C-alpha positions in Angstrom: -5.7 5.5 8.2 -2.9 2.9 8.4 0.8 3.0 9.2 2.1 0.2 7.0 3.1 -2.1 9.9 1.7 -5.5 9.0 -0.1 -7.2 11.9 -0.4 -10.7 10.4 -0.4 -12.7 7.2 -3.9 -14.1 6.5 -5.1 -16.1 3.5 -8.0 -16.1 1.0 -10.8 -18.6 1.9 -13.0 -17.8 -1.1 -13.7 -15.2 -3.7 -17.1 -14.7 -5.5 -16.8 -12.6 -8.6 -19.5 -10.8 -10.6 -19.2 -8.7 -13.7 -18.4 -5.5 -11.7 -17.3 -6.5 -8.2 -16.1 -9.3 -5.9 -16.8 -10.6 -2.4 -13.8 -11.9 -0.6 -13.5 -13.9 2.6 -10.2 -14.0 4.4 -8.9 -16.2 7.2 -7.4 -14.2 10.0 -6.7 -14.1 13.7 -5.1 -11.1 15.2 -6.9 -8.4 13.1 -10.3 -9.8 14.2 -9.7 -8.7 17.8 -12.0 -5.8 18.5 -13.2 -5.6 14.9 -16.8 -5.2 14.0 -18.8 -4.8 10.7 -18.0 -1.4 9.2 -14.4 -1.3 10.4 -11.5 -1.1 7.9 -8.8 -3.6 7.3 -6.0 -3.2 4.8 -5.6 -6.3 2.6 -2.2 -6.1 0.7 -2.4 -2.4 1.3 -6.0 -2.0 0.0 -8.5 -0.5 2.5 -11.5 -2.8 2.6 -14.6 -2.5 4.8 -15.6 -5.5 6.9 -19.1 -6.6 6.0 -19.3 -9.7 8.2 -17.0 -11.7 10.4 -16.8 -14.7 12.7 -14.1 -16.1 15.0 -11.7 -17.1 12.3 -12.5 -15.0 9.2 -14.0 -11.8 7.8 -15.7 -10.8 4.5 -15.4 -7.6 2.4 -16.8 -6.3 -0.8 -14.3 -5.3 -3.5 -15.5 -2.7 -6.1 -14.6 -2.7 -9.8 -12.5 0.4 -9.2 -10.4 -1.5 -6.6 -10.0 -4.5 -8.9 -8.8 -2.3 -11.8 -6.2 -0.3 -9.7 -4.8 -3.1 -7.5 -3.6 -6.7 -7.7 -6.5 -8.0 -5.7 -8.1 -9.3 -8.9 -5.4 -11.9 -9.2 -5.9 -13.5 -5.8 -7.1 -17.1 -5.6 -8.2 -19.4 -2.9 -5.3 -19.9 -0.5 -3.4 -16.8 -1.5 -1.5 -15.2 1.5 -2.2 -11.6 2.2 -0.9 -8.8 4.4 -3.4 -7.6 7.0 -3.5 -4.4 9.1 -6.3 -2.9 11.1 -6.9 0.9 10.8 -4.8 2.7 13.3 -6.4 3.4 16.7 -6.4 6.9 18.0 -4.1 5.9 20.8 -1.9 3.7 18.7 1.8 4.0 17.9 2.8 5.5 14.6 5.3 2.9 13.6 5.5 3.4 9.8 4.2 6.4 7.8 0.8 7.8 6.8 -0.9 5.1 4.6 -4.4 5.7 3.4 -5.1 2.3 1.9 -6.0 3.9 -1.4 -3.7 2.3 -4.0 -2.1 4.5 -6.6 -1.4 1.5 -8.9 0.7 -1.5 -9.3 4.4 -2.2 -10.0 6.3 -5.3 -11.0 9.3 -6.8 -9.1 12.2 -6.8 -11.6 15.0 -7.8 -9.3 15.7 -9.6 -6.0 19.2 -9.9 -4.5 20.7 -10.7 -1.1 22.9 -8.2 0.7 24.1 -9.7 3.9 21.1 -10.1 6.2 19.0 -7.9 4.0 17.2 -8.5 0.7 17.0 -5.8 -2.0 13.8 -5.7 -4.1 13.7 -3.6 -7.3 10.2 -2.6 -8.5 9.3 -1.0 -11.9 6.4 1.4 -12.1 4.7 3.8 -14.4 5.8 7.4 -14.6 2.6 8.6 -12.7 3.8 6.6 -9.7 7.6 7.2 -10.1 7.2 11.0 -10.0 6.4 10.9 -6.3 9.1 8.5 -5.3 12.3 9.9 -3.8 15.4 8.4 -2.2 15.0 8.0 1.5 11.3 8.7 1.2 8.5 6.3 2.1 6.5 3.9 -0.1 3.9 1.3 0.7 4.4 -2.1 -1.1 1.4 -4.4 -0.6 0.7 -2.3 2.5 4.2 -2.5 4.0 5.8 0.8 5.0 9.3 0.8 3.4 12.1 3.3 2.9 13.2 3.9 -0.7 16.9 3.2 -1.0 17.5 3.9 -4.7 15.5 5.5 -7.6 15.9 5.5 -11.3 13.6 6.9 -14.0 11.5 3.8 -14.2 12.1 1.8 -11.0 13.0 2.0 -7.3 14.6 -0.3 -4.8 14.1 -1.1 -1.1 16.3 -3.0 1.3 14.3 -5.3 3.5 15.3 -6.6 6.9 14.8 -10.3 7.8 11.9 -9.6 10.2 9.9 -7.8 7.5 10.5 -10.6 5.0 9.5 -13.3 7.5 6.4 -11.6 8.8 4.9 -10.3 5.5 4.2 -11.8 2.1 7.2 -9.9 0.6 9.5 -12.8 1.6 7.7 -15.1 -0.7 7.5 -12.7 -3.7 9.3 -13.6 -6.9 10.7 -11.7 -9.8 7.8 -10.8 -12.1 5.2 -10.6 -9.3 2.8 -7.6 -9.4 2.6 -5.6 -6.2 0.3 -2.8 -4.9 1.9 0.6 -4.5 0.8 3.6 -2.6 2.8 6.8 -2.8 3.5 9.1 0.2 0.3 11.1 0.4 2.2 14.2 1.6 3.9 14.5 -1.8 0.5 14.4 -3.6 -1.0 17.1 -1.5 2.0 19.4 -2.0 1.8 19.0 -5.8 -1.9 19.8 -5.6 -1.2 23.0 -3.8 1.7 24.2 -6.0 -0.3 24.9 -9.1 0.0 27.7 -11.7 -0.9 31.1 -10.2 -3.7 31.4 -12.8 -5.5 28.8 -10.8 -7.9 30.5 -8.3 -6.5 28.8 -5.2 -3.1 27.8 -6.5 0.3 28.6 -4.9 3.1 29.1 -7.4 6.9 29.4 -6.8 6.6 33.0 -8.2 3.9 33.9 -5.8 5.9 32.6 -2.8 9.0 34.5 -4.0 7.1 37.8 -4.3 5.8 37.4 -0.8 9.2 36.8 0.8 9.1 33.0 1.2 12.0 32.2 -1.1 
């Protein structure tokens, strides 16, 4: 599990692609501390397993499923990436619950300054937009952010200078594709509230009959 608080910006050293997968090596520093093969590191919000590492870099396998659901397939040598180690059991919960399992991608459709802050507007498919609510949480390229505005086809976040300076979001441009992960709590609630005909479902009617509404 991650919290969406980016620890450092690393960069792609090399990518080896095959027909169904890729092997990526990334230059890093802070996230290598205490890391060993088998540990998880989120790369632009995508949870990857470290397969080997040295003093300045680590390598991870990237499955075809990951390439098709995220923007990792568009990375090239030298591309900057957000990096975060999996949360330690005694760590501080600075952002929100982030699984590192990307729901899909969105496209930056607008960037505007607002005093010290910068507003980013991102368009996304209906399957992603259905879980996004104003003042709720969203992970963009692994960054835990608060949703400031929502429309039927897009949402906006307001980013402080520190976040822009210490993540790749500050270098993003209009038209860039970003990884998106919805708040996992919303997805679990939707799964539970199913039609009563479902064996284990919980419907609004069932809750009302039992005095919960």
